[in-house]
KEKE-3310 file (N, C-alpha, C; in steps of 0.2 Angstrom, whole numbers, plus 5000, padded with zeros to 4 digits):
npx = (5022:5014:5005:5015:5026:5027:5030:5021:5026:5019:5012:4996:4981:4965:4954:4947:4935:4933:4924:4914:4920:4933:4938:4937:4947:4958:4959:4961:4973:4982:4981:4986:4999:5011:5012:5013:5025:5033:5033:5039:5052:5058:5058:5068:5079:5092:5097:5105:5098:5091:5099:5098:5104:5121:5126:5123:5108:5100:5085:5075:5076:5072:5058:5041:5033:5034:5035:5029:5039:5041:5038:5037:5023:5010:4999:4987:4981:4978:4988:4995:4987:4989:4990:4998:5004:5008:5018:5018:5028:5027:5035:5033:5037:5034:5029:5038:5039:5035:5022:5013:5006:4998:4994:4984:4977:4966:4968:4967:4971:4962:4955:4946:4951:4963:4967:4979:4986:4999:5011:5027:5043:5059:5071:5085:5095:5107:5109:5096:5090:5084:5068:5053:5037:5019:5003:4987:4973:4958:4944:4952:4961:4975:4977:4985:4998:5009:5013:5013:5024:5032:5047:5055:5066:5078:5087:5094:5098:5098:5111:5106:5094:5084:5079:5075:5077:5066:5067:5064:5067:5067:5066:5054:5046:5046:5050:5052:5056:5054:5056:5049:5037:5041:5056:5071:5073:5085:5090:5079:5082:5095:5091:5084:5094:5101:5093:5093:5106:5105:5099:5087:5074:5072:5061:5050:5047:5036:5033:5026:5012:5012:5004:5010:5011:5000:4995:4993:4985:4988:4976:4969)
npy = (4925:4912:4896:4885:4889:4900:4920:4926:4931:4917:4900:4902:4903:4901:4912:4928:4933:4923:4911:4897:4893:4898:4890:4878:4879:4881:4870:4860:4864:4861:4848:4844:4849:4840:4834:4845:4851:4841:4841:4854:4852:4843:4851:4860:4852:4853:4863:4868:4867:4881:4889:4893:4907:4908:4915:4919:4925:4937:4931:4938:4951:4949:4948:4955:4967:4967:4974:4968:4970:4965:4951:4933:4927:4916:4911:4904:4907:4920:4929:4936:4947:4955:4970:4981:4972:4964:4956:4948:4944:4935:4930:4916:4912:4903:4892:4890:4894:4902:4914:4918:4931:4936:4948:4956:4968:4964:4966:4980:4996:4999:4986:4970:4963:4951:4938:4927:4914:4906:4894:4894:4886:4885:4878:4877:4880:4885:4896:4902:4905:4896:4890:4880:4880:4880:4880:4887:4879:4879:4872:4862:4869:4870:4856:4848:4852:4844:4836:4843:4853:4867:4872:4887:4899:4910:4920:4931:4945:4962:4971:4979:4974:4979:4976:4960:4945:4931:4915:4900:4883:4877:4889:4893:4902:4918:4932:4948:4958:4973:4984:4996:5003:5008:5010:5017:5019:5015:5007:4997:4991:4986:4976:4968:4964:4956:4946:4941:4936:4925:4916:4919:4923:4938:4942:4936:4942:4951:4968:4973:4983:4997:5007:5022:5026:5017:5005:4990:4982:4968:4955:4948)
npz = (5015:5005:4999:4989:4995:5004:5012:5024:5014:5008:5014:5011:5019:5027:5020:5024:5016:5008:5005:4999:4986:4986:4996:4991:4981:4989:4996:4986:4981:4992:4993:4980:4981:4983:4970:4962:4966:4964:4949:4948:4954:4945:4933:4937:4939:4935:4941:4956:4972:4981:4995:5012:5020:5027:5036:5054:5061:5072:5080:5086:5081:5069:5070:5069:5058:5040:5025:5008:4995:4982:4973:4967:4964:4972:4961:4961:4973:4972:4974:4965:4964:4974:4984:4994:5003:5018:5029:5045:5059:5074:5089:5099:5114:5124:5117:5109:5094:5079:5075:5061:5051:5037:5026:5013:5001:4989:4972:4972:4980:4989:4989:4993:5009:5011:5021:5029:5039:5048:5056:5062:5064:5069:5059:5057:5069:5072:5063:5062:5050:5042:5041:5045:5039:5043:5036:5041:5037:5027:5035:5041:5049:5060:5060:5052:5054:5060:5049:5038:5034:5027:5017:5022:5018:5022:5012:5012:5021:5027:5036:5046:5048:5039:5027:5018:5010:5004:4999:4990:4989:4975:4968:4963:4970:4977:4989:4992:5005:5016:5029:5027:5017:5005:4995:4989:4971:4968:4978:4977:4965:4968:4977:4968:4959:4968:4969:4956:4956:4965:4956:4951:4939:4932:4925:4930:4942:4951:4955:4970:4973:4984:4996:5002:5019:5022:5033:5042:5055:5064:5066:5082)
capx = (5024:5008:5007:5018:5032:5025:5031:5019:5025:5020:5006:4990:4976:4958:4953:4940:4930:4934:4918:4915:4924:4940:4940:4938:4953:4964:4960:4964:4981:4986:4981:4990:5006:5016:5012:5016:5032:5037:5035:5044:5058:5060:5060:5073:5083:5099:5099:5106:5093:5093:5100:5097:5110:5124:5127:5118:5104:5096:5078:5070:5076:5068:5051:5038:5030:5038:5031:5032:5041:5041:5037:5035:5018:5007:4993:4981:4978:4977:4993:4997:4983:4991:4992:4999:5005:5012:5019:5020:5030:5028:5038:5029:5042:5031:5028:5045:5037:5034:5015:5014:5000:5000:4988:4984:4971:4966:4967:4967:4974:4956:4951:4945:4956:4965:4971:4981:4990:5004:5015:5033:5048:5066:5074:5093:5095:5114:5108:5090:5088:5079:5062:5048:5030:5013:4997:4981:4970:4951:4941:4957:4965:4982:4978:4990:5005:5014:5016:5013:5029:5035:5053:5056:5073:5080:5093:5098:5096:5103:5114:5102:5087:5078:5077:5076:5074:5065:5067:5061:5073:5067:5066:5047:5043:5051:5047:5057:5054:5056:5052:5045:5033:5044:5063:5073:5074:5093:5089:5075:5086:5100:5088:5083:5101:5103:5088:5095:5112:5102:5097:5080:5072:5069:5055:5045:5047:5032:5033:5019:5010:5012:5002:5013:5007:4996:4997:4988:4985:4987:4971:4972)
capy = (4923:4907:4890:4880:4892:4905:4924:4928:4932:4910:4896:4905:4898:4903:4920:4930:4934:4918:4908:4890:4892:4899:4884:4872:4880:4880:4862:4857:4866:4857:4841:4844:4851:4835:4833:4852:4852:4836:4844:4859:4849:4840:4856:4863:4847:4855:4869:4867:4870:4887:4888:4898:4911:4905:4920:4918:4931:4937:4930:4943:4957:4948:4948:4961:4968:4967:4975:4964:4975:4962:4943:4928:4925:4910:4914:4900:4910:4927:4933:4940:4953:4958:4977:4983:4966:4964:4949:4950:4937:4935:4924:4913:4910:4897:4886:4890:4895:4909:4915:4922:4933:4938:4952:4962:4970:4961:4969:4987:4998:4998:4980:4966:4961:4944:4937:4921:4913:4901:4894:4892:4883:4887:4872:4878:4885:4888:4902:4905:4908:4892:4888:4876:4883:4876:4884:4886:4877:4879:4866:4858:4873:4867:4849:4844:4855:4839:4833:4848:4858:4868:4876:4894:4900:4918:4920:4938:4950:4968:4971:4983:4971:4984:4972:4953:4941:4925:4911:4894:4879:4876:4896:4894:4908:4923:4937:4953:4962:4978:4987:5002:5002:5011:5010:5021:5015:5012:5001:4992:4988:4982:4970:4963:4961:4951:4940:4937:4933:4919:4912:4920:4926:4945:4944:4933:4945:4956:4973:4974:4990:4998:5014:5025:5027:5011:5001:4985:4979:4960:4954:4943)
capz = (5010:5003:4997:4994:4998:5009:5014:5023:5009:5012:5014:5011:5023:5027:5018:5027:5011:5003:5003:4997:4980:4988:5001:4987:4978:4994:4998:4980:4981:4997:4991:4975:4982:4981:4963:4959:4968:4960:4943:4948:4955:4939:4929:4940:4941:4933:4946:4963:4976:4984:5002:5017:5021:5032:5042:5059:5063:5078:5078:5089:5077:5062:5072:5067:5051:5034:5018:5003:4989:4976:4974:4962:4968:4971:4958:4963:4979:4970:4977:4960:4963:4980:4985:5001:5006:5023:5033:5052:5063:5082:5093:5105:5118:5127:5112:5104:5088:5076:5072:5055:5049:5030:5024:5007:4998:4982:4965:4972:4986:4993:4988:4999:5012:5010:5027:5030:5045:5048:5061:5060:5068:5067:5057:5058:5076:5072:5059:5063:5044:5039:5045:5042:5041:5042:5035:5044:5032:5028:5038:5045:5054:5060:5061:5048:5055:5061:5044:5032:5036:5021:5018:5022:5019:5021:5008:5012:5026:5028:5043:5050:5047:5036:5020:5018:5003:5006:4994:4990:4986:4968:4965:4960:4973:4980:4992:4994:5011:5018:5035:5025:5011:4999:4995:4983:4966:4968:4984:4975:4960:4972:4979:4962:4957:4972:4967:4950:4959:4968:4951:4949:4932:4934:4921:4934:4948:4951:4960:4973:4974:4991:4997:5007:5025:5023:5038:5044:5062:5065:5071:5087)
cpx = (5021:5010:5011:5024:5031:5031:5028:5019:5025:5013:5000:4984:4969:4958:4947:4935:4930:4927:4919:4920:4931:4943:4941:4945:4959:4965:4963:4971:4985:4986:4985:4997:5011:5018:5016:5023:5036:5038:5040:5051:5061:5063:5066:5079:5091:5102:5100:5100:5096:5094:5099:5104:5114:5126:5121:5114:5101:5088:5074:5070:5073:5060:5048:5035:5035:5033:5034:5033:5040:5040:5037:5029:5014:4999:4987:4977:4977:4982:4996:4992:4985:4993:4993:5000:5010:5012:5021:5022:5030:5031:5034:5034:5040:5030:5034:5043:5036:5026:5016:5006:5002:4993:4989:4978:4971:4964:4967:4969:4968:4952:4950:4951:4957:4969:4973:4986:4994:5007:5021:5038:5055:5069:5082:5094:5103:5114:5102:5087:5084:5074:5058:5041:5025:5007:4991:4976:4962:4949:4946:4961:4972:4982:4983:4997:5010:5017:5017:5017:5033:5042:5052:5062:5074:5087:5097:5094:5101:5106:5110:5094:5081:5076:5079:5074:5073:5064:5064:5066:5073:5066:5059:5044:5048:5047:5053:5054:5058:5053:5048:5042:5036:5052:5065:5074:5081:5093:5085:5079:5092:5097:5086:5088:5103:5099:5091:5102:5110:5099:5089:5079:5069:5062:5049:5043:5042:5032:5026:5017:5009:5010:5006:5009:5001:4999:4992:4990:4984:4982:4973:4968)
cpy = (4917:4900:4890:4883:4896:4909:4920:4929:4926:4907:4900:4900:4901:4911:4922:4931:4929:4915:4901:4889:4893:4893:4879:4872:4879:4873:4859:4858:4862:4850:4839:4846:4846:4835:4840:4852:4846:4838:4850:4857:4846:4845:4860:4858:4849:4861:4867:4871:4876:4885:4894:4902:4908:4909:4920:4925:4931:4936:4935:4949:4956:4948:4955:4961:4969:4969:4971:4969:4971:4954:4939:4925:4919:4912:4911:4903:4917:4931:4938:4946:4957:4966:4977:4976:4967:4958:4951:4943:4939:4929:4922:4910:4903:4891:4886:4890:4902:4909:4920:4924:4937:4942:4956:4963:4967:4966:4977:4990:4998:4991:4976:4963:4953:4942:4929:4920:4907:4900:4891:4890:4884:4880:4872:4882:4888:4896:4906:4907:4902:4889:4882:4879:4879:4881:4882:4885:4878:4872:4862:4862:4871:4860:4845:4847:4850:4836:4838:4854:4861:4872:4883:4896:4908:4917:4926:4942:4956:4967:4974:4980:4976:4980:4965:4950:4934:4921:4904:4889:4878:4883:4897:4900:4912:4929:4942:4958:4968:4981:4993:5000:5004:5011:5014:5016:5012:5006:4995:4988:4984:4976:4965:4960:4955:4944:4937:4933:4926:4914:4913:4924:4932:4946:4940:4937:4951:4961:4973:4981:4992:5006:5017:5027:5022:5007:4996:4983:4971:4959:4949:4937)
cpz = (5010:5001:4990:4997:5005:5012:5018:5021:5010:5012:5016:5014:5022:5025:5020:5022:5007:5001:5001:4991:4982:4992:4996:4983:4983:4995:4992:4980:4986:4995:4985:4975:4981:4974:4960:4961:4965:4952:4943:4949:4949:4934:4931:4942:4940:4937:4952:4967:4979:4991:5005:5018:5027:5038:5047:5059:5070:5077:5080:5085:5070:5063:5069:5061:5046:5028:5012:4997:4983:4977:4967:4966:4967:4967:4960:4969:4978:4973:4971:4959:4970:4979:4992:5005:5012:5028:5040:5056:5071:5085:5098:5109:5122:5123:5107:5096:5085:5073:5067:5053:5042:5028:5018:5005:4991:4977:4965:4979:4991:4992:4994:5002:5012:5017:5027:5036:5044:5054:5059:5065:5065:5065:5059:5064:5076:5068:5060:5056:5040:5044:5042:5044:5039:5041:5039:5038:5033:5030:5043:5050:5054:5061:5057:5049:5057:5055:5038:5034:5029:5022:5018:5023:5018:5018:5009:5017:5027:5035:5048:5051:5044:5029:5021:5012:5006:4999:4994:4986:4978:4964:4962:4963:4976:4984:4995:4999:5013:5025:5033:5018:5004:5001:4989:4977:4965:4973:4981:4969:4962:4974:4974:4960:4961:4971:4961:4952:4962:4963:4949:4943:4934:4931:4925:4940:4947:4957:4963:4975:4981:4992:5003:5013:5027:5028:5040:5051:5062:5069:5076:5086)
residu = (VAL:PRO:PHE:PRO:ALA:VAL:PRO:ALA:ALA:MET:ALA:LEU:SER:PHE:LEU:SER:ARG:ALA:GLY:ARG:ALA:ARG:CYS:ARG:GLY:MET:THR:LEU:LEU:VAL:LEU:SER:THR:PRO:PHE:ILE:MET:GLY:LEU:SER:SER:ARG:ALA:MET:ALA:LYS:VAL:ALA:ASN:LEU:GLN:ALA:MET:GLU:LYS:PRO:MET:GLU:LEU:HIS:ARG:PHE:MET:GLY:SER:TRP:TYR:VAL:LEU:ALA:HIS:ILE:PRO:VAL:LYS:LEU:VAL:LYS:GLU:HIS:LEU:ALA:HIS:ASN:ALA:VAL:GLU:THR:TYR:SER:TRP:ASP:GLU:ALA:LYS:GLN:ARG:ILE:ASP:VAL:HIS:TYR:ARG:PHE:ASN:GLU:ASN:ALA:ASN:ASP:GLY:PRO:LEU:ASN:ASP:SER:TYR:GLN:ARG:GLY:TRP:VAL:GLN:ASN:LYS:ASP:THR:ASN:ALA:GLU:TRP:ARG:VAL:SER:PRO:LYS:LEU:PRO:LEU:PHE:GLY:TYR:ALA:LEU:SER:GLY:VAL:LEU:ARG:LEU:PRO:TYR:ILE:ILE:VAL:ASP:ARG:SER:GLU:ASP:TYR:SER:THR:ALA:ILE:ILE:GLY:TYR:PRO:ASN:ARG:ALA:TYR:LEU:TRP:VAL:LEU:SER:ARG:THR:PRO:GLU:VAL:SER:SER:LYS:GLU:TYR:GLN:LYS:LEU:ILE:GLU:LYS:CYS:LYS:GLY:PHE:GLY:TYR:ASP:GLU:SER:LYS:ILE:ARG:ARG:VAL:PRO:GLN:MET:PRO:GLY:LYS:THR:PHE:GLU:SER:PRO:SER)
# end
């Protein structure tokens, strides 16, 4: 979730097939994030910020791979073209952090792969539902991770850890996650209704095409 909210579904960083033009765009996005977020915050000033869920969760059960069923994408980094989007979380016990890998095909089920990486830290250790994430940036890597830490809030999670909803404080971005690439129409609509209950505009939510049986291995 990519810039400035980031899954996974979150802060998109270096893209394997990006090239110079993409790097320039990504750098511009990072440099302009405070301005963008300032505009978004003013536009949503009358709406209370979205908060992470209060019910505690077991962090280790949240780790692993999640399919992005739907999102409000970050268009500047082409997330609106995503197919087969998968976000994978790995807990690093020694460093007490979450390593994040986000991958999707661009524009088609067999389109170019788009990879990004982030590091995350648990912000609220009472619930484990609020994190801060820092993207791996073109040219800079993780050099700015000490100052560039973006909110990642889990606003809903099923009891069996089969689905989850990741939001952003001002509701500019959204990621609906599942352990499987497909869910029933009834379950999908139930998740969308939950998003609406959190104050999201359904017309802005894009369903991510997922190919049944398609899997991604997280690169080392």
